[in-house]
C-alpha positions as semicolon CSV with decimal commas, in nm:
position;residue;x (nm);y (nm);z (nm)
1;M;-0,239;4,325;-1,555
2;R;-0,092;4,027;-1,741
3;L;0,262;3,901;-1,718
4;L;0,463;3,908;-2,037
5;P;0,480;3,552;-2,169
6;S;0,819;3,390;-2,182
7;K;0,946;3,203;-2,484
8;R;0,751;2,880;-2,497
9;E;0,925;2,548;-2,495
10;F;0,697;2,416;-2,768
11;T;0,399;2,518;-2,978
12;I;0,128;2,324;-3,154
13;A;0,064;2,359;-3,526
14;D;-0,243;2,547;-3,644
15;T;-0,390;2,218;-3,766
16;G;-0,392;2,093;-3,408
17;L;-0,578;2,206;-3,099
18;D;-0,442;2,441;-2,832
19;S;-0,711;2,617;-2,631
20;V;-0,803;2,724;-2,279
21;E;-1,176;2,685;-2,227
22;K;-1,446;2,708;-1,963
23;V;-1,672;2,414;-1,884
24;A;-1,958;2,391;-1,635
25;L;-1,888;2,124;-1,373
26;G;-2,100;2,086;-1,064
27;G;-2,282;2,408;-1,143
28;I;-1,974;2,632;-1,170
29;E;-1,740;2,727;-1,454
30;Q;-1,399;2,563;-1,445
31;S;-1,101;2,602;-1,678
32;I;-0,940;2,334;-1,890
33;L;-0,648;2,333;-2,133
34;I;-0,686;2,110;-2,440
35;Q;-0,381;2,038;-2,654
36;A;-0,339;1,796;-2,945
37;E;-0,145;1,771;-3,267
38;D;-0,424;1,544;-3,392
39;P;-0,772;1,589;-3,234
40;T;-0,870;1,233;-3,336
41;K;-0,616;1,078;-3,096
42;P;-0,724;0,917;-2,764
43;I;-0,796;1,155;-2,476
44;L;-0,565;1,174;-2,175
45;L;-0,711;1,367;-1,882
46;F;-0,448;1,469;-1,627
47;I;-0,565;1,543;-1,271
48;H;-0,336;1,769;-1,070
49;G;-0,243;1,747;-0,704
50;G;-0,300;1,976;-0,411
51;P;-0,587;2,035;-0,383
52;C;-0,550;2,391;-0,516
53;M;-0,205;2,346;-0,670
54;P;-0,286;2,316;-1,043
55;V;0,038;2,172;-1,181
56;P;0,001;2,014;-1,429
57;G;-0,291;2,237;-1,520
58;V;-0,379;2,527;-1,748
59;V;-0,042;2,673;-1,648
60;S;0,124;2,393;-1,848
61;R;0,037;2,545;-2,183
62;G;0,354;2,559;-2,389
63;Q;0,563;2,424;-2,102
64;D;0,734;2,087;-2,114
65;Y;0,831;1,997;-1,755
66;A;0,523;1,979;-1,536
67;V;0,640;1,830;-1,203
68;A;0,493;1,481;-1,259
69;T;0,550;1,445;-1,632
70;T;0,676;1,622;-1,939
71;T;0,427;1,706;-2,211
72;K;0,595;1,785;-2,541
73;E;0,553;1,427;-2,667
74;L;0,215;1,365;-2,501
75;V;0,043;1,617;-2,727
76;K;0,157;1,416;-3,031
77;H;-0,016;1,099;-2,914
78;F;-0,319;1,223;-2,717
79;V;-0,581;1,487;-2,690
80;L;-0,417;1,608;-2,370
81;V;-0,647;1,777;-2,120
82;F;-0,532;1,964;-1,810
83;W;-0,797;2,078;-1,563
84;D;-0,775;2,348;-1,298
85;Q;-1,000;2,193;-1,036
86;R;-1,281;2,366;-0,854
87;G;-1,156;2,678;-0,676
88;S;-0,796;2,653;-0,799
89;G;-0,590;2,846;-1,053
90;K;-0,794;2,968;-1,348
91;S;-1,101;2,803;-1,193
92;F;-1,092;3,025;-0,884
93;D;-1,408;3,228;-0,837
94;K;-1,531;3,412;-0,529
95;K;-1,873;3,260;-0,597
96;V;-1,741;2,910;-0,523
97;S;-1,880;2,802;-0,188
98;P;-1,638;2,662;0,074
99;E;-1,910;2,409;0,152
100;S;-1,868;2,267;-0,199
101;M;-1,499;2,185;-0,143
102;R;-1,554;1,822;-0,056
103;V;-1,387;1,507;-0,182
104;E;-1,705;1,367;-0,337
105;R;-1,768;1,695;-0,518
106;F;-1,424;1,683;-0,682
107;I;-1,487;1,324;-0,793
108;S;-1,826;1,423;-0,933
109;D;-1,674;1,720;-1,119
110;C;-1,420;1,486;-1,278
111;N;-1,689;1,239;-1,381
112;E;-1,884;1,520;-1,549
113;L;-1,570;1,637;-1,729
114;I;-1,508;1,285;-1,864
115;D;-1,857;1,277;-2,014
116;I;-1,811;1,621;-2,170
117;L;-1,477;1,529;-2,327
118;C;-1,593;1,193;-2,462
119;K;-1,901;1,351;-2,617
120;R;-1,705;1,638;-2,771
121;F;-1,437;1,417;-2,928
122;H;-1,674;1,132;-3,018
123;Q;-1,493;0,877;-2,806
124;E;-1,639;0,614;-2,575
125;K;-1,348;0,608;-2,331
126;L;-1,037;0,795;-2,227
127;F;-0,720;0,759;-2,019
128;I;-0,677;0,921;-1,680
129;A;-0,351;1,016;-1,511
130;G;-0,341;1,165;-1,164
131;H;-0,065;1,302;-0,943
132;S;-0,075;1,302;-0,562
133;W;-0,417;1,434;-0,450
134;G;-0,526;1,389;-0,812
135;T;-0,482;1,014;-0,767
136;V;-0,757;1,012;-0,503
137;I;-0,994;1,145;-0,768
138;G;-0,847;0,928;-1,043
139;L;-0,848;0,594;-0,860
140;S;-1,200;0,663;-0,733
141;I;-1,315;0,714;-1,093
142;A;-1,128;0,401;-1,205
143;S;-1,303;0,196;-0,936
144;R;-1,652;0,337;-0,987
145;F;-1,664;0,394;-1,363
146;P;-1,426;0,149;-1,533
147;E;-1,647;0,146;-1,845
148;K;-1,539;0,506;-1,913
149;L;-1,164;0,438;-1,908
150;Y;-0,907;0,267;-2,129
151;G;-0,662;0,273;-1,840
152;Y;-0,539;0,457;-1,532
153;F;-0,196;0,599;-1,439
154;G;-0,149;0,675;-1,069
155;I;0,159;0,893;-1,022
156;S;0,254;0,921;-0,653
157;Q;-0,062;0,733;-0,565
158;L;-0,230;0,828;-0,237
159;L;-0,442;0,551;-0,087
160;N;-0,513;0,624;0,278
161;W;-0,455;0,982;0,390
162;A;-0,446;0,915;0,764
163;E;-0,208;0,621;0,726
164;N;0,019;0,824;0,497
165;D;0,029;1,105;0,753
166;R;0,130;0,849;1,016
167;L;0,420;0,732;0,798
168;C;0,522;1,094;0,734
169;Y;0,507;1,166;1,107
170;E;0,737;0,872;1,183
171;W;0,978;0,977;0,908
172;V;1,009;1,332;1,043
173;K;1,041;1,204;1,399
174;I;1,324;0,963;1,308
175;K;1,507;1,239;1,118
176;A;1,474;1,474;1,413
177;E;1,593;1,212;1,662
178;K;1,899;1,131;1,452
179;T;2,003;1,497;1,437
180;N;1,889;1,582;1,792
181;D;1,647;1,838;1,645
182;K;1,469;1,926;1,967
183;K;1,264;2,202;1,808
184;T;1,105;1,962;1,558
185;L;1,051;1,698;1,827
186;S;0,880;1,957;2,044
187;K;0,650;2,060;1,758
188;L;0,565;1,698;1,686
189;G;0,482;1,650;2,052
190;L;0,248;1,947;2,046
191;L;0,081;1,831;1,724
192;G;0,043;1,472;1,838
193;P;0,018;1,178;1,598
194;P;-0,227;1,171;1,301
195;P;-0,505;1,184;1,200
196;Y;-0,512;1,564;1,195
197;I;-0,880;1,648;1,222
198;K;-0,884;1,876;1,526
199;G;-0,857;2,187;1,315
200;V;-0,722;2,328;0,991
201;K;-0,429;2,491;1,173
202;Q;-0,311;2,156;1,309
203;W;-0,334;2,005;0,959
204;I;-0,140;2,294;0,801
205;D;0,123;2,310;1,078
206;F;0,217;1,949;1,018
207;R;0,253;2,008;0,643
208;Q;0,473;2,310;0,700
209;L;0,700;2,094;0,913
210;L;0,695;1,812;0,660
211;I;0,733;2,012;0,337
212;I;0,915;2,331;0,427
213;K;1,153;2,223;0,703
214;H;1,215;1,862;0,600
215;N;1,172;1,890;0,223
216;S;0,955;1,579;0,185
217;M;0,871;1,652;-0,178
218;I;1,222;1,674;-0,326
219;Y;1,521;1,444;-0,329
220;E;1,874;1,540;-0,426
221;N;2,229;1,464;-0,323
222;E;2,579;1,565;-0,429
223;S;2,539;1,416;-0,775
224;I;2,160;1,438;-0,824
225;K;2,019;1,791;-0,841
226;H;1,656;1,900;-0,864
227;P;1,516;2,231;-0,994
228;G;1,332;2,266;-0,662
229;V;0,989;2,381;-0,548
230;I;1,061;2,716;-0,710
231;S;1,050;2,541;-1,050
232;A;0,676;2,490;-1,005
233;F;0,627;2,855;-0,911
234;K;0,818;2,964;-1,222
235;L;0,565;2,780;-1,437
236;F;0,303;3,026;-1,317
237;L;0,527;3,328;-1,366
238;S;0,608;3,229;-1,724
239;S;0,255;3,131;-1,819
240;S;0,088;3,331;-2,093
241;D;-0,253;3,233;-1,953
242;Y;-0,207;3,337;-1,590
243;S;-0,236;3,699;-1,482
244;L;-0,086;3,834;-1,160
245;K;-0,438;3,815;-1,018
246;N;-0,459;3,445;-1,111
247;I;-0,126;3,382;-0,940
248;F;-0,238;3,564;-0,626
249;H;-0,557;3,359;-0,613
250;T;-0,362;3,036;-0,670
251;F;-0,121;3,088;-0,381
252;Y;-0,347;3,272;-0,138
253;S;-0,722;3,291;-0,208
254;A;-0,762;2,933;-0,334
255;Y;-0,570;2,798;-0,036
256;K;-0,801;2,976;0,209
257;L;-1,108;2,863;0,015
258;T;-1,006;2,499;-0,017
259;Y;-0,882;2,390;0,323
260;T;-1,187;2,372;0,546
261;Q;-1,258;2,156;0,849
262;A;-1,502;1,955;0,639
263;L;-1,239;1,880;0,373
264;I;-0,965;1,771;0,613
265;T;-1,221;1,548;0,784
266;D;-1,295;1,399;0,442
267;F;-0,922;1,341;0,391
268;A;-0,900;1,136;0,710
269;E;-1,173;0,905;0,578
270;I;-1,004;0,827;0,243
271;N;-0,930;0,454;0,232
272;L;-0,874;0,358;-0,130
273;D;-0,659;0,069;-0,008
274;S;-0,991;-0,109;0,051
275;I;-1,032;-0,147;-0,327
276;K;-0,976;-0,513;-0,413
277;R;-1,041;-0,524;-0,788
278;L;-1,006;-0,292;-1,085
279;D;-1,148;-0,387;-1,423
280;I;-0,915;-0,178;-1,639
281;P;-0,539;-0,176;-1,693
282;V;-0,376;0,016;-1,404
283;F;-0,024;0,150;-1,360
284;F;0,135;0,306;-1,052
285;L;0,444;0,525;-1,095
286;H;0,628;0,628;-0,780
287;G;0,946;0,804;-0,674
288;K;1,165;0,569;-0,470
289;K;1,267;0,860;-0,246
290;D;0,913;0,994;-0,198
291;M;0,860;1,063;0,171
292;H;0,561;1,289;0,109
293;V;0,343;1,007;-0,022
294;N;0,504;0,682;0,089
295;G;0,517;0,420;-0,188
296;K;0,535;0,109;0,029
297;P;0,157;0,088;0,088
298;V;0,108;0,130;-0,287
299;E;0,342;-0,160;-0,356
300;K;0,145;-0,382;-0,118
301;F;-0,184;-0,261;-0,269
302;V;-0,070;-0,352;-0,620
303;E;0,052;-0,697;-0,510
304;N;-0,288;-0,780;-0,361
305;L;-0,501;-0,612;-0,629
306;D;-0,715;-0,826;-0,858
307;A;-0,660;-0,658;-1,196
308;P;-0,753;-0,899;-1,476
309;F;-0,667;-0,649;-1,749
310;G;-0,318;-0,584;-1,617
311;K;-0,135;-0,400;-1,340
312;E;0,218;-0,271;-1,292
313;M;0,417;-0,063;-1,045
314;V;0,718;0,132;-1,167
315;W;0,975;0,288;-0,933
316;Y;1,188;0,593;-1,019
317;D;1,504;0,568;-0,814
318;N;1,613;0,933;-0,806
319;S;1,282;1,111;-0,746
320;S;1,069;1,207;-0,452
321;H;0,720;1,357;-0,487
322;M;0,823;1,620;-0,740
323;F;0,992;1,419;-1,011
324;H;1,329;1,501;-1,157
325;P;1,300;1,623;-1,518
326;E;1,467;1,303;-1,640
327;D;1,217;1,085;-1,454
328;A;0,929;1,306;-1,568
329;R;1,043;1,236;-1,924
330;E;1,049;0,863;-1,848
331;I;0,693;0,885;-1,714
332;E;0,583;1,056;-2,034
333;R;0,743;0,780;-2,243
334;F;0,585;0,511;-2,026
335;M;0,234;0,656;-2,063
336;I;0,272;0,685;-2,440
337;S;0,409;0,335;-2,497
338;T;0,160;0,176;-2,258
339;A;-0,142;0,355;-2,403
340;L;-0,042;0,260;-2,757
341;K;-0,034;-0,108;-2,657
342;I;-0,380;-0,081;-2,500
343;I;-0,540;0,105;-2,791
344;Y;-0,373;-0,066;-3,082
């Protein structure tokens, strides 16, 4: 059964490219969305967060707002590629092994996808943008394979998972102490401080406390309103490419497949803050109110980074981890203007 598609926010002319396709990455089929008004434009590969939360992803077809950016203008300047990563969204398959859900496997899948895209569109390099977890993949690629990239955009960059969890833990604890929230303080006491590698339940319990109870991903106040977490869910409901089965797998099956003891152990070992030099232009875009992925370590990282081809950090004052539509539009404009300067 397929949901009736809603009215799309934009469409691409027949002379352009607008297709959902399967590609073989790491021995399994995975889904990508390719959109372009002009297929000769530079490629921009966008790597979604999560893992297993493919926004922006295939679900973004015809949509404009996509949590970390808007897309209506991107398709005019790039061959824009969204990828539902291994085991997530349209790439979910019961044949995918839980043992394959490892950080290095995701990075390898991405590297393979880059080669496929460059070969198909007869280009030597491309741009990468990542959001949240996607920045772990993206910055790893930027560090290891700079010859394949024109530049890198890290949106809500995650550098050191264990250290970020520690900062999140302290943030929740301070909030709870200020409001005398004994229930939260008790749960924090039971969980103990990060890293959370004693079991998947411990890892998930902390995120439920962080995201659901304390709303770490969204910022709003009396004058600044946000469409909320539900806005991301609505993207799936209104997608013409996602069936009810796809949605079920996205929010249930993929979650169970992805989060294994091996993967959360991998997370605790991520230390991209050890990177000292990047040989491509790099740009880090962060919500000032982001308490889900703290931007302060990113700011320090950028200050100390040796980046001979250019580096910049841009703050968005009114956004947390899920960007306000206005800031998402600003991110889109920034990527377009910056890429044009690099290419031309």
